[in-house]
Residue, then its C-alpha position, 0 to 999 in steps of 0.5 A: x288340447x293344443x299341440x303348440x308349446x306355450x309359456x304355460x305348458x313348457x320350459x327350456x332346460x339348458x344343462x351344462x352348456x359350458x365350453x368345457x362340457x361342449x367339447x365332448x360333443x362329437x356329432x356336430x361342430x362345437x361352434x355350431x352347438x354354441x351358436x344354436x344354444x345361444x339362439x335357443x336361449x334367445x328364442x325362449x326369452x322372446x317367447x317368454x318360455x321359462x328357462x333353467x340354465x345349469x352349470x357343473x361348476x360349484x360357483x358361477x358361470x365362467x365359460x363363455x357359452x354359458x355366460x352368453x346364455x345368461x346374458x341373453x336373459x338380462x333385462x336391458x339397462x334403462x340408462x337412467 
């Protein structure tokens, strides 16, 4: 059995990665947490790791960090 993470045996779950909930983080700087979350989301996309992004808001992803994570999964426009 392989000990490496692959798209077939893993998934990334980003729970409440919003500016409001990130302010509750006390062990590292909030800006650093935002950068690390966005980098993790981008790495998951590049590696093809299935990713689930949740929000505590009922409708939409309004906070900047969450919105930026969502943007990292959008396909680029073809410009056609």
